[in-house]
C-alpha positions in Angstrom: 6.6 -20.2 -26.8 8.0 -16.8 -27.7 5.3 -15.5 -25.4 6.4 -17.4 -22.8 9.6 -16.4 -23.0 8.1 -12.2 -23.0 6.1 -12.8 -20.2 9.0 -14.6 -18.2 11.3 -11.8 -19.1 9.2 -9.3 -17.5 8.7 -11.2 -14.5 12.4 -11.5 -13.8 13.6 -8.4 -15.8 10.6 -5.4 -15.4 13.8 -3.4 -14.2 14.9 -3.1 -17.5 11.5 -1.9 -19.1 12.2 1.8 -19.8 9.7 4.5 -18.1 10.7 6.8 -20.7 7.0 6.3 -22.7 4.2 6.8 -20.8 5.8 5.4 -17.6 5.4 1.8 -19.4 7.8 0.0 -16.9 6.2 1.6 -13.8 2.7 0.3 -15.1 4.3 -3.1 -16.3 5.6 -3.2 -12.1 2.3 -2.5 -11.2 0.5 -5.7 -12.3 3.2 -7.7 -12.7 1.7 -10.7 -10.5 -1.1 -11.2 -12.8 1.3 -12.0 -15.5 0.2 -15.3 -14.0 -2.9 -15.3 -16.2 -1.1 -15.9 -19.2 -0.4 -19.6 -18.4 -4.1 -20.8 -18.8 -3.7 -19.2 -22.2 -0.6 -20.8 -23.1 -1.5 -24.0 -21.9 -4.8 -24.1 -23.6 -2.4 -23.2 -26.8 -0.4 -26.5 -25.8 -3.1 -28.5 -25.9 -4.5 -27.3 -28.9 -1.2 -27.9 -30.5 -0.5 -31.1 -29.1 3.1 -29.8 -28.9 5.5 -30.8 -25.7 7.5 -27.9 -26.5 4.9 -25.4 -25.8 3.9 -27.2 -22.8 7.1 -26.7 -21.1 7.2 -22.9 -22.7 4.0 -22.4 -20.7 5.6 -24.1 -17.3 8.1 -21.6 -17.6 6.6 -18.3 -16.4 4.6 -20.4 -14.1 7.6 -21.8 -12.2 9.1 -18.4 -12.2 5.6 -16.7 -11.0 5.8 -19.3 -8.1 9.4 -18.7 -7.1 8.5 -14.9 -7.1 5.3 -14.7 -5.1 4.4 -18.3 -4.2 5.9 -17.6 -0.8 3.7 -14.6 0.0 0.8 -16.7 -0.2 1.6 -18.1 3.2 2.0 -15.4 6.3 4.8 -15.7 8.7 4.0 -15.8 12.3 6.3 -14.6 14.8 6.6 -15.0 18.6 7.4 -11.1 20.1 4.6 -8.9 21.1 2.5 -6.9 18.1 0.4 -3.7 17.4 -2.1 -4.0 15.3 -2.8 -1.0 12.5 -5.2 -0.4 10.2 -5.2 1.8 6.7 -7.9 3.0 5.0 -8.7 5.5 2.2 -12.4 6.0 3.4 -13.1 8.3 0.4 -14.2 11.7 0.5 -18.0 10.9 -0.7 -18.1 8.1 1.7 -21.2 9.0 4.2 -21.7 5.9 6.1 -19.1 7.0 9.0 -20.8 4.7 11.7 -20.4 1.3 9.3 -16.9 2.5 8.2 -15.5 2.6 11.7 -17.3 -0.4 12.9 -15.1 -2.2 10.2 -12.3 -0.8 11.4 -12.4 -1.4 14.9 -13.4 -5.0 14.3 -9.8 -6.0 14.4 -9.1 -4.2 17.1 -6.1 -1.8 16.0 -3.7 0.1 17.9 -3.7 2.7 15.4 -6.1 3.6 12.7 -4.4 5.9 10.0 -7.2 7.4 7.6 -7.2 9.5 3.8 -9.5 11.7 2.8 -11.0 12.7 5.8 -13.4 15.9 4.9 -15.0 18.4 6.8 -18.5 16.9 6.5 -17.5 13.7 8.3 -14.6 14.4 10.3 -17.0 15.0 13.5 -18.8 11.9 12.9 -15.5 9.8 12.7 -14.2 11.7 15.8 -17.5 10.9 17.2 -17.1 7.4 16.7 -13.7 6.5 17.2 -13.4 8.6 20.5 -14.4 6.2 22.8 -11.6 3.7 21.8 -9.2 5.7 20.3 -8.7 9.1 22.5 -5.5 10.3 21.1 -5.7 12.0 17.4 -4.3 14.2 14.7 -6.0 15.4 11.4 -3.6 17.5 9.1 -5.4 18.6 5.8 -7.4 15.8 4.3 -5.3 12.6 6.3 -5.7 11.4 9.7 -4.5 9.5 13.0 -6.4 7.7 15.6 -4.7 5.9 18.4 -5.0 3.8 21.5 -1.9 5.3 22.7 -0.7 9.1 23.3 0.7 10.8 20.2 3.0 13.9 20.4 4.7 16.1 17.9 2.0 15.4 16.0 2.0 18.0 12.8 1.9 18.3 9.1 4.0 16.7 6.7 5.2 18.9 3.4 4.8 16.0 0.8 3.0 18.6 -1.9 4.0 18.5 -5.6 5.5 22.0 -6.8 2.2 22.2 -8.9 -0.1 22.2 -6.4 -1.5 25.1 -4.5 -0.7 25.5 -0.7 -4.4 24.3 0.3 -2.8 20.5 -0.6 -2.2 18.9 2.7 -2.3 14.9 2.7 0.7 14.2 4.6 1.5 13.7 8.7 3.7 13.1 11.4 2.8 12.0 14.8 4.8 10.0 17.5 3.3 7.5 19.2 3.9 6.8 23.1 3.2 3.0 23.1 4.1 0.5 25.9 7.6 -0.5 24.1 8.8 2.9 23.2 8.5 5.6 21.0 7.3 4.9 16.9 7.3 7.8 14.4 3.7 7.2 12.6 3.5 8.7 9.4 0.1 9.0 7.4 0.3 9.6 3.6 -1.7 10.2 0.6 0.1 10.7 -2.8 -1.4 11.9 -5.4 -3.4 9.9 -7.7 -1.9 8.5 -11.0 -3.7 8.3 -14.3 -4.2 6.6 -17.8 -4.1 8.8 -20.8 -2.8 9.3 -24.6 0.5 10.2 -23.2 0.6 6.5 -20.9 0.7 5.9 -17.4 0.8 9.7 -15.7 2.5 9.5 -12.3 5.2 12.2 -12.2 3.2 14.1 -9.5 3.1 10.8 -7.7 6.6 10.1 -8.0 7.2 13.5 -6.7 5.6 13.2 -3.6 7.2 9.8 -3.1 10.7 11.5 -3.2 9.4 14.4 -0.6 8.2 11.4 1.5 11.4 9.4 1.1 13.4 12.7 2.1 11.1 13.0 5.2 11.5 9.1 6.2 15.3 9.2 6.0 15.6 12.4 8.2 13.5 10.7 10.9 15.4 10.2 13.9 13.2 7.7 16.1 14.4 4.3 15.5 10.9 2.8 14.6 9.0 3.6 12.1 5.4 3.1 10.9 4.2 4.3 7.4 0.4 4.4 6.2 -0.9 5.5 3.1 -3.0 5.5 0.0 0.3 5.4 -2.3 -1.6 5.0 -5.5 0.4 2.4 -6.3 2.3 -1.2 -5.7 5.4 -1.7 -3.9 6.8 -3.0 -6.8 6.4 0.5 -8.9 10.1 2.1 -9.3 8.4 5.3 -8.6 7.9 4.1 -4.9 11.4 3.1 -4.8 12.3 6.3 -3.0 10.2 5.0 -0.1 10.6 1.5 -0.7 14.4 1.7 -0.6 14.0 2.7 2.9 10.9 1.2 4.4 9.8 -2.7 4.4 6.2 -4.2 4.3 4.8 -7.5 4.7 5.9 -10.3 2.6 2.2 -10.8 0.7 1.5 -8.8 -2.3 -2.0 -10.3 -2.5 -4.4 -8.3 -0.2 -5.4 -6.1 -2.7 -7.2 -2.8 -2.0 -8.6 -1.6 -4.9 -11.0 -1.3 -6.5 -12.9 -1.9 -3.7 -15.7 -4.1 -6.0 -12.8 -6.0 -7.7 -9.5 -5.5 -6.2 -6.7 -5.9 -8.3 -3.8 -4.1 -6.4 -2.8 -3.2 -3.4 -2.1 0.6 -3.4 -2.6 1.3 0.1 0.4 0.2 2.1 1.8 -0.6 5.8 5.0 -0.1 5.7 7.9 -0.1 9.0 11.7 0.3 9.8 13.1 -1.4 12.3 10.0 -3.6 12.7 8.5 -6.8 11.0 5.2 -7.5 9.1 4.4 -10.9 9.8 0.8 -10.7 8.6 -1.2 -8.2 6.3 -5.0 -8.7 5.3 -7.5 -6.8 3.8 -10.9 -5.7 5.6 -14.2 -6.0 4.6 -16.0 -3.8 2.0 -16.8 -0.1 3.3 -18.6 2.2 1.1 -15.1 3.3 -0.1 -13.9 2.6 -3.4 -10.7 1.1 -1.6 -10.7 -2.0 1.1 -8.8 -1.1 4.4 -6.0 -3.3 5.5 -4.8 -4.7 8.2 -1.5 -5.7 9.5 0.2 -6.9 12.8 3.2 -5.3 13.1 6.1 -7.3 15.6 8.1 -5.0 17.9 10.5 -7.8 19.2 13.0 -7.5 16.3 
């Protein structure tokens, strides 16, 4: 029974778990949807003990979880005009460029944001995407391809202080769409690590602060962020960004690891727009799944 109360408390009051020790709060927030897996254990315990009280206690985290996440299982459908966008960390070890591109363009996106583009594969991506996406910009290891003209494309400084000047994993461009200008950001925040000191995300959080500062200063009203942010939107370390940007209601189109996805660390976020639907695409040779979203431009 105490375990059921603990799980319920973590679902409802995760923000009070301190980050001082190994960033435990961020870790719990990253895996929060999976706390529902405690329910079968609690139900089995109730059956074994033949206890109605334990059964009621087991239902408590299930009810709370359903209230928090149940509505996210069903996409909202709007009636406006749409853009389709795709976000994918293609992996710097992925050499199946043709197969990757086929997967990405199958949903006929308007824009595609990519991370881990390396010199060895860049020419192949450029050639494969050129017929349908004549406008593109590449900054460091991140890139953007678009059906619509791009202007003011350039690198975005989200580099943590400890990293060298050759670390360039952000860009910004303005897409000139039929409904007006949209500022598009592509970002790849530093990886997090699990170690003896816990959940190491200091550099990721530092990079998130710099990304948030750029988003806050953005003068174009409508903004799209495509990024491998290396955590879920529930992680307080991303709060500087998530406080400014919105995403789709669904937590469940997971993107990492591709072989058995347990979290969506790849994000499609917007400002002054709406994301009625967000979903995962089939696996490529990357360790991430691509994700796609429809973006309502009549909000």
